[in-house]
C-alpha positions as CSV (number, residue, x, y, z in Angstrom):
1,M,152.6,91.0,108.2
2,K,154.5,89.0,110.8
3,K,157.9,87.5,109.9
4,F,158.0,83.7,110.1
5,L,159.3,82.4,113.5
6,D,160.1,85.9,114.9
7,E,160.5,86.5,118.6
8,D,156.8,86.5,119.0
9,F,156.1,83.3,117.1
10,L,152.7,81.9,118.1
11,L,152.1,84.9,120.5
12,R,149.2,86.8,119.0
13,G,149.1,89.8,121.4
14,A,151.1,91.9,123.7
15,T,149.8,90.1,126.8
16,A,150.8,86.7,125.4
17,Q,154.1,88.1,124.5
18,K,154.7,89.5,128.0
19,L,153.7,86.1,129.6
20,Y,156.1,84.3,127.5
21,H,159.1,86.6,127.5
22,E,158.9,87.8,131.1
23,Y,157.8,84.5,132.7
24,A,157.8,81.3,130.7
25,A,161.1,81.9,128.9
26,L,163.0,82.4,132.1
27,M,162.3,78.9,133.4
28,P,164.6,75.9,133.1
29,V,163.5,72.5,131.8
30,I,162.5,69.3,133.5
31,D,162.1,66.6,130.9
32,Y,160.5,63.7,132.9
33,H,159.9,61.4,130.0
34,N,162.2,60.9,127.0
35,H,164.1,58.1,125.2
36,L,167.5,59.7,125.2
37,P,170.4,57.2,125.4
38,P,172.2,57.5,128.7
39,D,175.5,56.2,127.3
40,Q,175.7,59.2,125.0
41,I,175.2,61.6,127.9
42,A,177.7,59.7,130.1
43,T,180.4,59.7,127.4
44,N,179.5,63.3,126.4
45,K,179.2,62.2,122.8
46,Q,180.4,64.5,120.1
47,F,178.3,64.0,116.9
48,E,180.3,64.1,113.6
49,N,177.5,65.8,111.7
50,I,173.9,67.0,111.8
51,S,172.5,63.8,110.3
52,Q,173.8,61.8,113.3
53,A,172.3,64.2,115.8
54,W,169.1,64.9,113.9
55,L,168.1,61.9,111.7
56,Y,169.3,58.8,113.5
57,G,166.4,57.2,115.3
58,D,163.9,59.9,114.5
59,H,160.8,58.1,113.3
60,Y,158.9,61.4,113.0
61,K,161.2,62.5,110.2
62,W,161.3,59.0,108.6
63,R,157.5,59.0,108.3
64,A,157.5,62.3,106.6
65,M,160.3,61.3,104.2
66,R,158.4,58.1,103.3
67,I,155.2,60.0,102.7
68,H,157.2,62.3,100.4
69,G,158.4,59.3,98.4
70,I,161.9,59.0,99.7
71,P,163.2,55.4,99.6
72,E,164.0,53.6,102.9
73,A,167.7,53.6,102.1
74,Y,167.7,57.3,103.0
75,C,165.8,56.8,106.2
76,T,167.0,53.7,108.1
77,G,169.2,52.4,105.3
78,G,172.8,52.5,104.5
79,K,173.1,55.8,102.5
80,A,175.8,58.2,103.6
81,D,174.9,60.8,106.2
82,W,175.1,63.7,103.8
83,E,172.8,61.9,101.3
84,K,170.2,61.3,104.1
85,F,170.4,65.0,105.1
86,E,170.0,66.0,101.5
87,Q,166.8,64.0,101.2
88,W,165.5,65.4,104.5
89,A,166.1,68.9,103.3
90,A,164.2,68.1,100.1
91,T,161.3,66.9,102.3
92,V,161.1,69.8,104.7
93,P,159.4,72.3,102.4
94,Y,156.6,69.8,102.0
95,T,156.1,69.5,105.8
96,M,154.3,72.8,106.1
97,R,151.5,72.6,108.7
98,N,153.1,69.5,110.1
99,P,154.8,70.3,113.5
100,L,158.1,69.1,111.9
101,Y,158.2,72.3,109.9
102,H,158.1,74.4,113.1
103,W,160.4,72.1,115.1
104,T,163.0,71.9,112.3
105,H,163.4,75.6,112.1
106,L,163.2,76.2,115.8
107,E,166.0,73.7,116.3
108,L,168.2,75.3,113.6
109,R,167.7,78.7,115.3
110,R,168.0,77.7,119.0
111,Y,171.0,75.5,118.6
112,F,172.9,76.8,115.5
113,D,171.7,80.4,115.1
114,I,170.6,79.6,111.5
115,E,167.6,81.6,110.3
116,E,167.6,80.3,106.7
117,L,164.8,77.9,105.8
118,L,166.0,74.4,105.1
119,S,165.5,73.4,101.5
120,P,167.5,71.8,98.7
121,A,169.1,75.2,98.0
122,T,170.3,75.7,101.5
123,A,171.0,72.1,102.4
124,A,174.8,72.1,101.8
125,S,175.6,75.2,103.7
126,I,173.3,74.3,106.7
127,Y,174.8,70.8,106.8
128,R,178.3,72.2,106.8
129,I,177.7,74.9,109.5
130,C,175.8,72.6,111.8
131,S,178.3,69.8,111.4
132,E,181.3,72.0,112.1
133,K,179.7,73.3,115.3
134,L,178.7,69.8,116.4
135,Q,182.4,68.8,116.3
136,T,183.4,71.5,118.8
137,P,183.3,71.0,122.6
138,D,180.5,73.6,123.0
139,Y,178.2,71.2,121.1
140,S,178.9,68.0,123.0
141,V,175.7,66.2,124.2
142,Q,176.0,67.6,127.7
143,N,176.5,71.1,126.4
144,L,173.5,70.7,124.1
145,L,171.4,70.0,127.2
146,R,172.9,73.0,129.0
147,R,172.2,75.2,126.1
148,M,168.5,74.5,126.5
149,Q,168.6,74.9,130.4
150,V,167.8,71.3,131.0
151,K,168.1,70.7,134.8
152,T,166.7,67.2,135.1
153,L,165.8,64.5,132.7
154,C,164.5,60.9,133.1
155,T,165.5,58.3,130.6
156,T,163.5,55.2,129.8
157,D,165.2,52.0,131.1
158,D,164.3,48.4,131.1
159,P,164.5,46.5,134.5
160,A,167.3,44.4,133.0
161,D,169.5,47.4,132.3
162,T,172.7,47.7,134.3
163,L,172.3,51.5,134.7
164,E,176.1,51.6,134.5
165,Y,175.9,54.9,132.6
166,H,173.6,56.4,135.2
167,A,176.2,55.6,137.8
168,Q,178.8,57.5,135.8
169,L,176.4,60.5,135.6
170,Q,176.0,60.9,139.3
171,G,177.4,64.3,140.3
172,L,176.8,65.9,136.9
173,D,175.2,69.4,137.1
174,I,172.4,68.0,134.9
175,K,170.4,65.4,136.9
176,V,170.0,62.3,134.7
177,L,167.7,59.7,136.4
178,P,166.5,56.3,135.3
179,A,162.8,55.6,134.8
180,F,161.6,52.0,135.3
181,R,159.9,50.7,132.1
182,P,158.9,47.0,132.6
183,D,156.9,46.6,129.4
184,K,158.9,43.5,128.3
185,S,158.0,41.7,131.5
186,L,154.4,41.7,130.5
187,A,154.8,40.6,126.9
188,V,153.7,37.0,127.3
189,E,151.9,36.9,124.0
190,D,155.2,35.9,122.3
191,P,156.6,33.0,124.4
192,V,159.8,32.7,122.4
193,S,160.8,36.4,122.9
194,Y,159.5,36.4,126.4
195,N,161.7,33.5,127.5
196,V,164.7,35.2,126.0
197,Y,163.9,38.3,128.0
198,L,163.4,36.3,131.2
199,E,167.0,35.0,130.9
200,Q,168.3,38.6,130.6
201,L,166.2,39.8,133.5
202,G,167.2,36.8,135.7
203,A,170.9,37.5,134.9
204,A,170.5,41.2,135.9
205,A,168.8,40.2,139.2
206,N,171.0,37.1,139.8
207,I,167.8,35.0,140.1
208,D,166.9,31.9,138.2
209,I,163.4,32.6,137.0
210,R,161.4,29.4,136.9
211,Q,158.2,30.3,138.6
212,Y,156.0,33.3,138.8
213,S,157.3,34.0,142.3
214,D,160.8,34.1,140.8
215,L,159.7,36.7,138.3
216,L,158.3,38.9,141.0
217,A,161.5,38.5,143.0
218,A,163.6,39.5,140.0
219,L,161.4,42.5,139.2
220,K,161.3,43.6,142.8
221,N,165.1,43.3,143.0
222,R,165.5,45.6,140.0
223,H,162.8,48.0,141.2
224,D,164.8,48.3,144.4
225,F,168.0,48.8,142.5
226,F,166.6,51.6,140.4
227,A,165.7,53.3,143.6
228,T,169.3,53.1,144.8
229,M,170.3,54.8,141.5
230,G,168.0,57.8,142.2
231,G,165.0,56.4,140.3
232,T,161.6,57.7,141.4
233,V,159.6,57.3,138.2
234,A,158.0,54.2,136.5
235,D,156.7,54.3,133.0
236,H,154.4,52.0,131.1
237,G,153.6,52.0,127.4
238,L,150.4,50.0,127.0
239,D,147.5,49.7,124.5
240,K,145.2,49.9,127.5
241,L,145.1,48.9,131.2
242,Y,144.2,45.4,132.2
243,V,141.7,44.5,134.9
244,E,140.7,40.9,134.4
245,T,139.9,38.9,137.5
246,F,142.4,36.2,138.5
247,T,143.6,33.9,141.3
248,E,147.2,33.4,142.4
249,K,147.1,29.8,141.2
250,E,145.9,30.8,137.8
251,I,148.7,33.3,137.3
252,A,151.3,30.7,138.5
253,N,149.9,28.2,136.0
254,I,149.9,30.8,133.2
255,F,153.5,31.7,133.9
256,S,154.5,28.0,134.0
257,K,152.8,27.5,130.6
258,V,154.6,30.4,128.9
259,R,157.9,29.5,130.5
260,A,157.6,26.1,128.9
261,G,157.2,27.9,125.6
262,H,153.5,27.2,125.1
263,P,151.2,29.9,123.6
264,L,148.6,31.4,125.8
265,A,144.9,32.0,125.2
266,A,143.9,35.6,124.8
267,A,142.1,35.5,128.2
268,E,145.2,34.1,129.9
269,V,147.3,36.9,128.5
270,M,145.0,39.5,129.9
271,Q,144.9,37.8,133.3
272,F,148.6,37.8,133.5
273,K,149.0,41.4,132.5
274,S,146.4,42.4,135.0
275,A,148.1,40.6,137.9
276,L,151.6,41.9,137.1
277,M,150.5,45.5,136.5
278,L,148.7,45.7,139.8
279,Q,151.8,44.3,141.6
280,L,154.1,46.8,139.9
281,A,151.7,49.7,140.7
282,E,151.7,48.6,144.4
283,W,155.5,48.7,144.5
284,N,155.4,52.2,143.0
285,A,153.1,53.4,145.7
286,E,155.2,51.8,148.5
287,K,158.3,53.7,147.3
288,G,156.4,57.0,146.7
289,W,157.3,56.9,143.0
290,V,155.4,58.6,140.2
291,Q,153.9,56.2,137.7
292,Q,153.1,57.1,134.1
293,F,150.7,55.3,131.8
294,H,151.0,56.0,128.1
295,L,147.9,54.5,126.6
296,G,146.4,54.0,123.2
297,A,149.1,53.4,120.6
298,L,148.4,51.0,117.8
299,R,151.9,49.7,117.4
300,N,153.7,48.0,114.5
301,T,150.7,48.3,112.1
302,N,152.9,47.4,109.1
303,S,154.0,43.8,109.8
304,R,156.3,43.5,106.8
305,M,158.3,46.6,107.8
306,L,158.3,45.4,111.4
307,K,160.0,42.2,110.4
308,L,162.4,44.1,108.2
309,L,163.4,47.0,110.5
310,G,162.1,46.2,114.0
311,P,159.9,48.3,116.4
312,D,160.2,52.1,116.9
313,T,160.9,52.8,113.3
314,G,157.8,54.7,112.4
315,W,155.0,52.2,111.7
316,D,152.7,53.1,114.6
317,A,149.3,54.8,114.7
318,I,146.5,55.9,117.0
319,G,144.5,53.0,118.4
320,D,140.7,53.1,119.1
321,Y,140.8,50.8,122.1
322,P,138.0,51.3,124.7
323,Q,139.9,52.9,127.6
324,G,137.6,54.4,130.2
325,I,136.1,51.5,132.1
326,A,139.4,49.6,132.5
327,L,141.4,52.7,133.4
328,G,138.8,53.7,136.0
329,R,138.6,50.2,137.5
330,F,142.4,49.9,137.6
331,L,142.9,53.1,139.5
332,D,140.0,52.2,141.8
333,L,141.4,48.8,142.6
334,L,144.6,50.5,143.8
335,E,142.7,53.3,145.6
336,N,140.8,50.7,147.6
337,K,144.0,49.1,148.7
338,R,145.4,52.6,149.6
339,A,148.1,51.8,147.0
340,L,147.5,54.4,144.3
341,A,150.8,56.3,143.7
342,K,151.1,59.7,142.1
343,T,150.0,58.9,138.6
344,I,150.1,60.5,135.1
345,I,147.8,59.2,132.4
346,Y,148.3,60.0,128.7
347,N,146.0,59.3,125.9
348,L,146.9,59.0,122.2
349,N,143.4,59.1,120.8
350,P,142.1,62.7,121.0
351,A,138.6,61.4,121.3
352,D,139.5,60.3,124.8
353,N,140.7,63.8,126.0
354,I,137.8,64.7,128.3
355,M,137.4,61.1,129.5
356,F,141.0,60.9,130.6
357,S,140.8,64.3,132.3
358,T,137.7,63.5,134.2
359,I,139.0,60.1,135.3
360,A,142.2,61.7,136.6
361,A,140.2,64.2,138.6
362,S,138.2,61.4,140.2
363,F,141.2,60.1,142.0
364,N,142.7,63.2,143.5
365,D,142.3,62.8,147.2
366,G,143.7,66.1,148.5
367,S,146.9,64.5,149.8
368,T,149.1,66.4,147.3
369,P,148.4,68.9,144.5
370,G,147.5,67.2,141.3
371,K,148.2,63.7,142.6
372,V,146.6,62.0,139.5
373,Q,147.5,64.1,136.5
374,Y,146.0,64.2,133.0
375,G,149.3,64.2,131.1
376,A,150.6,66.3,128.3
377,A,149.7,65.9,124.7
378,W,151.7,62.9,123.6
379,W,153.3,61.6,120.3
380,F,150.9,62.3,117.5
381,L,149.2,65.0,119.6
382,D,152.2,67.1,120.6
383,Q,151.4,69.7,117.9
384,Q,149.7,73.0,118.1
385,H,146.1,71.8,118.0
386,G,146.7,68.7,120.0
387,I,148.4,70.7,122.8
388,T,145.6,73.3,122.7
389,D,142.9,70.5,122.9
390,Q,144.7,68.9,125.9
391,L,145.0,72.2,127.7
392,N,141.3,72.9,127.1
393,A,140.2,69.5,128.3
394,L,142.3,69.8,131.4
395,S,141.2,73.4,132.1
396,N,137.5,72.6,131.7
397,T,137.4,69.6,133.9
398,G,140.4,70.0,136.3
399,L,142.9,72.6,137.4
400,L,145.3,73.8,134.7
401,S,147.2,75.7,137.4
402,R,148.3,72.4,138.9
403,F,149.5,70.9,135.6
404,I,153.1,69.6,135.5
405,G,153.7,70.7,131.9
406,M,155.5,69.3,128.9
407,L,157.9,66.5,128.0
408,T,159.8,65.7,124.9
409,D,159.2,61.9,124.6
410,S,162.1,62.2,122.1
411,R,165.3,60.3,121.1
412,S,167.0,63.4,119.9
413,F,169.2,65.8,121.9
414,L,168.0,68.6,119.6
415,S,164.3,68.3,120.5
416,Y,164.2,70.6,123.5
417,P,162.6,73.6,121.7
418,R,159.4,71.5,122.0
419,H,159.3,72.9,125.6
420,E,159.4,76.4,124.1
421,Y,156.8,75.5,121.6
422,F,154.5,74.3,124.4
423,R,155.1,77.3,126.5
424,R,154.3,79.7,123.6
425,I,151.0,77.9,123.0
426,L,150.2,78.1,126.7
427,C,151.0,81.8,126.9
428,D,149.1,82.6,123.8
429,M,146.0,80.8,125.2
430,L,146.1,82.7,128.5
431,G,147.1,86.0,127.0
432,T,144.3,85.9,124.4
433,E,141.7,85.2,127.2
434,I,143.1,88.1,129.3
435,D,142.8,90.4,126.3
436,N,139.2,89.2,125.7
437,G,138.2,89.8,129.3
438,E,137.8,86.1,130.0
439,L,140.6,86.2,132.6
440,P,141.6,89.1,134.8
441,R,144.7,91.2,134.0
442,D,146.5,89.9,137.0
443,M,149.9,89.4,135.5
444,D,151.7,88.5,138.7
445,W,149.3,85.6,139.4
446,I,148.9,84.4,135.9
447,G,152.7,84.9,135.3
448,K,153.3,82.7,138.3
449,M,150.9,80.1,137.0
450,V,152.8,80.0,133.7
451,Q,156.1,79.5,135.5
452,D,154.5,76.8,137.7
453,I,153.3,74.9,134.6
454,S,156.6,75.4,132.9
455,Y,158.8,74.1,135.7
456,N,157.8,74.6,139.4
457,N,154.9,72.1,139.5
458,A,157.0,69.3,138.0
459,A,159.9,70.1,140.4
460,A,157.5,69.8,143.4
461,Y,155.5,66.8,142.0
462,F,158.5,64.6,141.3
463,G,160.5,65.9,144.2
464,F,163.6,66.6,142.1
């Protein structure tokens, strides 16, 4: 009987073990999409305790705690850090078969060399050991990244951000780059919040935004500024892509209407989003950036808790939006203008796996390997079965060998064992098929393929 989380965790045979230990494990990490706070990297933050590093902002853990019956005061509320950790430790034994159980214990081992299982009985000692280590220089934020061999990471930044912390990070041995995330510039469905945002954006660009042309000028100003700060990546979190027909006059009138604080009709909202998304995508292509589209989240399903706690606190779900026609048409509109940048598309609904993979393959033009990528299993799907399903969809309808690999999509500096988790699943899949005679026993070539997916493909694709 295998020991839990031993060195061959998730690796079911000698071939899978060889692929992981001799190839995948040797590769550093590129994390091209996450939500890490750049100020904490720039100031090389030292966490006071494991709760601050592990539980603050982690809606995955908060959801599990709520399901377990833990009151909100121990999740996002005002309880003391130790009390929050104590309740998380009480929840962990109940997370078996949720990826949180694997991630939790991988993180305890990889960062803190703790092999004990987290439970109420071990909570106090684990809290003390981790917190003591986190207070030492070896466990500063930058050293946590070095410990996991992170070479490059892209944070997620609004166009109105000053990027002052990215300026401070230039020259660091870990490359920390901004990613342009203009979602708020499309959010015209809420005129009050939108107009507040336009003031922030206008101040950042030093442009008084009164007309649609002013909005475009301000966004272009910030797009250009991100490029001067090393940015080569744009990111968009959308329910779906927008491809409504419009005229320039219609968009100008829609913008004037929302700028005056008037609510828009649903059709007007879609027209505006369509126009602005196409313009943003054209700028991405002009600069040779990579654009990412995270599609399909049903956000803020619990309106009472949204009002109480705000977004990104764990009240989201998988949406069932129709995706294929709009996604294909959006990419086609850009392709016909010769304005389709390198593009990564991610789906959140697993029913869309094959559809996304085949749409991505339809827009590869031979100009660069894997120009349009079917992106990694994301959010609710970045678990063992979701990763396996994504790899199978990509393998069956595209080229797995050209895949750019995993990302964390995380707000935690302790989340980097997720790259290891992905690599183990990949190596187990390939190793099992070699053992079954479904793939040749060409370890040099398949080992190289594993290393490419783990690191080399992303390095080449993004040009880092």
